[in-house]
N, C-alpha and C positions, 0 to 999 in steps of 0.2 A: 090561265084561267080567266074567266069573264070579269071577276072583280079587279083584275089587273088593269082593266080598261074603263074603270069608273070615270065617266066624263067630268064629274065634279073635281076629282083629284087631278086628272090629266090637264084640264083647262086652267085650273088654279096654278099648277106648276108652270105651264106655258106663260101665263100672265105674269107670274113672279119673275120668270127669266127675262121677259121683255122689259118689265119694270126695272130690274137691276141694270140691264144694258142701257136703258134710257137715263137712269140716274147717273151711271158712269159717264156717259157721253155729255150730259149736262154739266157734270162736275169738271170734265176736261175743258169745256168751253169757258166755264167760270174761271178756271186757273189761267187759261190763255188770255182772257180779257183783263183779269186782275193784274197779271204781269205787264200787259200792254199799258194799262191806265196808270200803273205805278212806276213805269219805266222812267229812269233818269236820262239826262242827255248823254252821259257817259255810257250807260247801259244800251242806249239806242244804237251805238256804234259797234257793239259786239254782235257778231253774226253767230247764229246757231250752226250746227253741223248738218242741218237738214232743212228742207223747205217747209215752212210752217203752214203752207197751203196744201200741197199734195203729198208731203212727207218724203219726197225724193231725197236720196242721199248720194254721195260720191259724184256730184255734178257741180257746175259753177253756180255760185249764189250771189245775189245782190240784195242790198237793203232797199226795202220799199217804204217810202214815207207814207204813212196811213192817210194823213190829211193833205199830203203834198208838201214838198220841202219848203214852200213859202209860208206854210200855215201851221207847222209844228215839227218837232224833232222825232216824234215816236215812229219807230220803224219795226217791220217784221223782216225775217229772212225769207227770201223767196228764190226759187230756181228761175232761170232766165225766162222760160215760157210763161210761168205764173206771173212774174214781174211785168212782162210785156202785156199780158192780159189786163192786169190791174191798172197799169199806166194808161193803156188805151181807153179803159172805162173812165179813168179820171179826166181824160181830155174831153169827155162828153158832159162833164158836170157844168153847173152854173158858170157862166163866162167870168164871173168875179174870181174864180179859182186861179185864173192865169196871173193875177196881180197880187202884190202884197196888200194886206189889210190890217188896220188897227182894231177892227171890230172883233171882240172876243166871241160874240154870238155867232158871227159868220165862221170864224175859225172852228168853233165847236160844231157847227153844222157840217163843216168839211170833215172833221174827225168822225162824226156819226156816219156820214156818207161813205168814208173810207172803210169803216168797220162793216157797214152793210155790204160793200163790194167784196171785202175779204171773206166774210161769212158765206156770202152767196157763192163765191168761187170754191171755197172749201166744200160746200154742199155738192157742187157739181163734181169736183175732183174725187171726193171720197164717197160719193153716192150716199150721203147721209142727210136726210131731210130735217134733222134737229137743227142744224146750222141755218138752214133756210127759214125755218119757223122763227128762230131768234132774229135773223136778218129782217124778215118781214114785219116783225113786231116793232121795229124802230123806225119804220117809214114815216109814221105820223109826226114823231118828234123831230126827225130830220127835216121834214118839210116845214114844220112850225119854226124851227130855228133859222132855216134858210130864208124864210119870208120875213125876217126881221123881228122876231119875237123880242119883247122886252123882258129880260130876266135879271 
C-alpha cells in the first residue's frame, strides 16, 4: 500500500541506520586509538593475529612503530604490504625523523604524523571515509607541533 512508502518514515529509518553505522565506526576508532595511546612497552611487543590496517589474517605480520622506532615504542600490527606503505610514508617526513631527539614536542609531532598516516591508509584499505575525516582533523596540530610549538 502507499502508506508503506511514507517518505518521512522511510528517510528517517535510513538516516537512523546511517547514524548507527557512523556511531559504531567512530567507537571502533576510539577503541583503537585509546589502546594505542595507553599501550605499554611490553604491550607494544605483542602482535595481534590480524593487520590493524587492512584486517588481513593468516599472512606474515610485522610491528610498525607509529612515530618511528627512534621516537617511541608504540606499535601496531601490520601485514608486510601495509607496513611497507607506512614505512615509505615515514621516510618522507621531516628530515629530523631520521635522528634521535630529546624534544618531547618533536616526538609528539611524529606520533601525530604516524597516527595520521595509519588512519589515512586504513581509510584507503577499508574504503571508509570516517578514518580520513579524523586523520584530516589532526593536520593542524601536527604541523603546530612539528614547527616547534611551546607546550
